[in-house]
MITIZA-106433 format. One line per field, with one value per atom (N, C-alpha, C): residue number from 1; residue in three letters; atom name; x, y, z. Coordinates in Angstrom, 3 decimals. Layout:
# residues N
zaza = c(NUM ...)
torvex = c(ALA ...)
tormar = c(CA ...)
c1 = c(X ...)
c2 = c(Y ...)
c3 = c(Z ...)
# end
This chain:
# residues 66
zaza = c(1 1 1 2 2 2 3 3 3 4 4 4 5 5 5 6 6 6 7 7 7 8 8 8 9 9 9 10 10 10 11 11 11 12 12 12 13 13 13 14 14 14 15 15 15 16 16 16 17 17 17 18 18 18 19 19 19 20 20 20 21 21 21 22 22 22 23 23 23 24 24 24 25 25 25 26 26 26 27 27 27 28 28 28 29 29 29 30 30 30 31 31 31 32 32 32 33 33 33 34 34 34 35 35 35 36 36 36 37 37 37 38 38 38 39 39 39 40 40 40 41 41 41 42 42 42 43 43 43 44 44 44 45 45 45 46 46 46 47 47 47 48 48 48 49 49 49 50 50 50 51 51 51 52 52 52 53 53 53 54 54 54 55 55 55 56 56 56 57 57 57 58 58 58 59 59 59 60 60 60 61 61 61 62 62 62 63 63 63 64 64 64 65 65 65 66 66 66)
torvex = c(MET MET MET LYS LYS LYS LEU LEU LEU VAL VAL VAL LYS LYS LYS LEU LEU LEU GLY GLY GLY ALA ALA ALA PHE PHE PHE ALA ALA ALA ALA ALA ALA ALA ALA ALA LEU LEU LEU VAL VAL VAL MET MET MET SER SER SER SER SER SER VAL VAL VAL VAL VAL VAL MET MET MET ALA ALA ALA ALA ALA ALA GLY GLY GLY GLY GLY GLY GLY GLY GLY ASP ASP ASP ARG ARG ARG THR THR THR PHE PHE PHE ALA ALA ALA ARG ARG ARG MET MET MET MET MET MET ALA ALA ALA ALA ALA ALA LYS LYS LYS ASP ASP ASP ARG ARG ARG SER SER SER VAL VAL VAL GLU GLU GLU LEU LEU LEU PHE PHE PHE VAL VAL VAL ALA ALA ALA LYS LYS LYS GLU GLU GLU GLN GLN GLN ALA ALA ALA ARG ARG ARG ASP ASP ASP THR THR THR VAL VAL VAL VAL VAL VAL ILE ILE ILE ASN ASN ASN GLU GLU GLU LYS LYS LYS LYS LYS LYS ASP ASP ASP ASP ASP ASP LYS LYS LYS THR THR THR LYS LYS LYS ASP ASP ASP LEU LEU LEU)
tormar = c(N CA C N CA C N CA C N CA C N CA C N CA C N CA C N CA C N CA C N CA C N CA C N CA C N CA C N CA C N CA C N CA C N CA C N CA C N CA C N CA C N CA C N CA C N CA C N CA C N CA C N CA C N CA C N CA C N CA C N CA C N CA C N CA C N CA C N CA C N CA C N CA C N CA C N CA C N CA C N CA C N CA C N CA C N CA C N CA C N CA C N CA C N CA C N CA C N CA C N CA C N CA C N CA C N CA C N CA C N CA C N CA C N CA C N CA C N CA C N CA C N CA C N CA C N CA C N CA C N CA C N CA C)
c1 = c(67.356 67.255 68.623 69.421 70.746 71.625 71.457 72.234 71.830 70.562 70.082 70.649 70.650 71.199 72.697 73.399 74.831 75.102 74.318 74.466 74.161 73.126 72.774 73.885 74.452 75.540 76.764 77.096 78.240 78.005 76.796 76.480 76.578 76.077 76.151 77.601 78.413 79.822 80.550 80.290 80.926 80.444 79.150 78.593 79.140 79.294 79.789 81.233 82.038 83.435 83.523 82.648 82.647 82.170 81.134 80.587 81.593 82.250 83.218 84.427 84.829 85.990 85.690 84.464 84.120 83.310 83.332 82.511 83.005 84.231 84.750 85.167 85.573 85.990 87.196 88.108 89.306 88.951 88.023 87.600 86.878 86.054 85.330 86.305 87.297 88.298 89.107 89.442 90.202 89.386 88.093 87.234 87.107 87.001 86.891 88.153 89.317 90.574 90.742 90.317 90.394 89.482 88.293 87.373 87.939 88.602 89.200 90.337 91.175 92.280 91.763 90.709 90.130 89.554 88.876 88.291 89.378 90.477 91.588 92.209 92.359 92.896 92.001 90.694 89.761 89.817 89.940 90.014 91.276 92.406 93.673 93.610 93.036 92.921 92.032 90.962 90.060 90.741 91.512 92.206 93.307 93.972 95.020 94.440 93.204 92.568 92.054 91.928 91.433 92.450 91.940 92.818 93.515 94.775 95.505 95.199 95.170 94.889 96.219 96.450 97.688 97.367 98.084 97.904 99.112 98.855 99.921 100.083 101.206 101.461 101.896 102.262 102.712 101.535 101.767 100.739 101.243 100.355 100.734 99.847 99.909 99.156 97.652 97.226 95.798 95.167 95.992 95.488 95.220 94.049 93.679 93.806 94.175 94.206 92.785 92.472 91.132 91.038)
c2 = c(95.926 96.103 96.405 97.159 97.502 96.259 95.340 94.108 93.242 93.226 92.459 93.043 94.359 95.014 94.735 94.817 94.542 93.086 92.172 90.756 90.494 91.143 90.975 91.533 92.666 93.260 92.345 91.800 90.897 89.628 89.092 87.891 88.177 89.338 89.700 89.871 90.453 90.650 89.316 88.403 87.085 86.306 86.335 85.596 86.120 87.434 87.985 87.569 87.516 87.106 85.625 84.799 83.366 83.137 83.847 83.679 84.151 85.256 85.775 84.845 84.212 83.334 82.051 81.559 80.303 80.533 81.740 82.076 81.499 81.099 80.493 81.506 82.673 83.705 83.293 82.574 82.121 81.097 80.207 79.216 79.885 80.861 81.583 82.318 82.960 83.687 82.725 81.565 80.579 80.066 79.807 79.372 80.459 81.713 82.822 82.941 82.820 82.922 81.743 80.552 79.388 79.575 80.122 80.373 81.435 82.453 83.499 82.927 82.102 81.484 80.609 79.851 78.981 79.813 80.912 81.737 82.415 82.791 83.392 82.355 81.119 80.048 79.812 79.789 79.590 80.747 81.966 83.138 83.103 82.776 82.715 81.621 80.476 79.391 79.811 80.523 80.978 82.010 82.903 83.920 83.314 82.285 81.639 80.828 80.363 79.567 80.428 81.714 82.600 82.704 82.978 83.207 84.543 84.575 85.825 86.695 87.981 88.936 89.493 89.388 89.886 91.179 92.204 93.499 93.764 94.012 94.297 95.809 96.292 97.729 98.268 97.400 97.843 98.381 99.415 99.977 99.923 99.593 99.586 100.572 100.541 101.489 101.279 100.083 99.800 100.147 100.347 100.645 102.141 102.466 103.880 104.262 105.487 106.002 106.294 105.984 106.246 107.596)
c3 = c(150.206 148.775 148.167 148.924 148.429 148.296 149.221 149.186 147.985 147.650 146.505 145.213 145.085 143.894 143.761 144.892 144.878 144.494 145.014 144.681 143.200 142.663 141.254 140.362 140.767 139.999 139.999 141.156 141.265 140.444 140.479 139.705 138.207 137.785 136.364 135.928 136.779 136.457 136.330 137.243 137.200 135.983 135.713 134.579 133.251 133.133 131.878 131.619 132.662 132.461 132.116 132.693 132.391 130.956 130.563 129.213 128.170 128.404 127.448 127.333 128.421 128.384 127.621 127.705 127.046 125.775 125.263 124.106 122.801 122.726 121.509 120.465 120.887 119.940 119.117 119.727 119.002 117.933 118.266 117.278 116.116 116.432 115.382 114.484 115.074 114.293 113.428 113.961 113.196 112.015 112.230 111.120 110.069 110.512 109.580 108.727 109.342 108.602 107.644 108.049 107.167 105.954 106.175 105.065 104.133 104.688 103.862 103.022 103.631 102.896 101.757 102.030 100.993 99.853 100.178 99.122 98.293 98.918 98.174 97.242 97.712 96.869 95.658 95.872 94.762 93.780 94.299 93.431 92.578 93.186 92.446 91.388 91.725 90.746 89.586 89.881 88.821 87.931 88.519 87.745 86.881 87.362 86.582 85.437 85.569 84.532 83.381 83.601 82.556 81.424 80.232 79.098 79.277 78.914 79.019 77.811 78.025 76.961 76.478 75.179 74.602 73.871 74.216 73.573 72.705 71.451 70.510 70.429 70.852 70.869 69.515 68.608 67.285 66.484 65.750 64.897 63.455 62.599 61.189 60.429 59.121 58.324 58.418 58.700 58.751 60.090 61.103 62.444 62.543 63.040 63.188 64.665 64.905 66.255 66.695 67.911 68.427 69.067)
# end
């Protein structure tokens, strides 16, 4: 029974290292970064398309302090 447990443990250890190596973590990370870059580009384009707000700091007689 001890030999079976040891063999199962060794098989699980080998399988986990094989699965982790071929899991595609680098590809997933690359896709995530590409999606982030694209969303940032879209956000910047949307912000640049907005109308700019002009604030006039000058006060005249008709302007009241809030």
